[in-house]
N, C-alpha and C positions, 0 to 999 in steps of 0.2 A: 780633753775638751777645751775649746777656745772660749774664754770668758771675758766679757767686758763689764767693768764696774763703772757705771756712768755717774758723774757728779760726786766723785769721792776723792777728797784730797788727803784723807788720813791713811789710806792703804790698808785698813783693817780687814775689809772684806776681800780685797785683792790678795792679800798675803795669806788669808785662810784658804783660798782656793789654790794658791801656789804650794802651800804646805801639803795639800792633798795630791800634788802632782799635775795640776792643770796649768795650761798656758793662759795666764790671766794678766790683764792690764787694767789700770784705772785711767780715768779721764776726768779732768776738771779744769776750770779756769785758773785755779790756784795751783801752785807747785805741790807735789806730794810731801807729806810730813815724814815719810819713811822711804828709803831707797827701794827701787823696784821699777818694773815696767809701768810707765806713766806718760800719758799724752797731756801736756799742759796746753789747753786751748778749748775752743768750742767743739763740742761733740759733733755738730753738724759738719764742721770742716774735716773731722776725722773720717766720717763716712764718705765725704766728697773727694778727699785727697788721696786716699789709699784704697787699694783693693783688699780690704780686710773682711773676712767672713767670721762671724761669731756663732757659736752654738747656744750661748746663754748670755743674757744681759740682765744685770741687776742695777736698777737706776734709782738714784736718790735725788729727784728734782728738788731744787730749793723750795722750802716751804714758806718763805717770808710772806708771800702774797696769797698763800693757799690755806694755811693752818687756821683753824677756828680760834686758836688762842689769840689771834690778832683781829678777831671779828669786829671790834670797835672801830677799826680802821677800814673796813670793807667798802664803805661808801666812797671814800677818797680813792681807794685802790681801783674801784670800778670806774670812777669818773676819769681817772688818769689813764686807764687802759692797761695798767701793769698786771692787774689780776687776770685779764683775758689773755695777755701774753704768757703768763705762767701756765694757764690752762691749755693754751695752744701748744706749749712745749711738752706738757704731759701727753697730749694727744699724739704729738710727733713721736715721742718715745714709745708709746703703745703701738704705733704703726710701723716701727722699725722692722726691716726684713730679717728678723731673728726668730728662730723657732720657739725658744723658751725665754720668757721675759717676766721679771718681777719689778714692779714699781713700788717703792717704799716711801711712805710719808706719814706724818702724824694725822690725827683726826682733822679732816680738811674738807674744803668744798669740792674736792674731786668726787666725793661720795654723792653729792647732789647735782653737780654739773656734768659729770661724765658717767660714773656708775659706782655702785656700792663696792667696797673692798671684798675680796674673797676670804680674807682672814684678818683678824686683829690679834696681835701678839703683845706680850709684856716681857720685859727683861727678867722678871722673877721666874719665868718659865724656862729660862736658859742659864740659870746659875747666878743671877745678879739680884740682890734683894731690894729692888727698886721698882717703881711704877713709871711707865711711859708708854701709853697705848700707841702702838705702831701698826698702821694699816698696810696690807700687802694686796696689790692687784696682780693677779697671776695669769699667765698665758702658758698653757701646756706644762705646768708645774704642779706638784701636789702641795697641799698645805704643809707647813712646817710642823713637825711633831715636837712637843716640848722635850728637852733633853735633861733638865736638872731643875725641878721645881724646888725653890728655896723659900724659907720664911723671910719675913721682912718685906714691908711694902712702903718703903720710904720714897717720897716724891722728890728726890734729890735734884733732878733736872729742872723741875718746875720751880724749885726754891733757890736756884742759882742766883747769886747777887748780880746786879747790873755790872757791866764792864765791857771793854772792847773785844774780848774773845768769847763772850757768853754764847753768841750764835754758833761759833765753831764747836765749843764744848757741848752744846745741846744737840748738835747734829751728828756727832760721832757715833758710829755703830758700836754696840756692845760686843765684846769679843765672843761671848757665848752664842749670840745670835749669828754672828759671822761664821763661827765654827759649824753651827747647825746647818746653815745654808750650804757651806762647802761639803759637808758630810752627806746631806740628804739630796741636794740638787746636783752634786758633782758627779 
């Protein structure tokens, strides 16, 4: 299966699919943190420049202007237009000519401005004793089935201290979730 992991710099989901024998690549504006097939640049250029066909896309659009954790800044984001640009990008991802699509984001305005998610998952359902509600908007994909429900409900991501890499650490996909995606959707 040909798999595109959009807006992923970490390579976690890409590598989970490669480990299952799939032809997977990641794409992000940032370089990949781990070696492997990666297009550094705008995903729109990727579609426009190459004759690539994908069977599955898992997209992690930036949540900076979408997540309700930043709701106190919504008025300024709406006034500047950055929130609408972020929503337009989600619409674009959802409309990509790919048969199977998953859009992943935290609790966000995608739910009220585009549509409700098909599923909300937690890391503790996939082997990580933490909480981080993650919404999945699915096209032609089944809901993920929990693989390893564990004790512990620590809000580690929410409690991360401020710092220059906080946004990167908060956005990284948990390995158990990546493995479940590769196993169940591959």
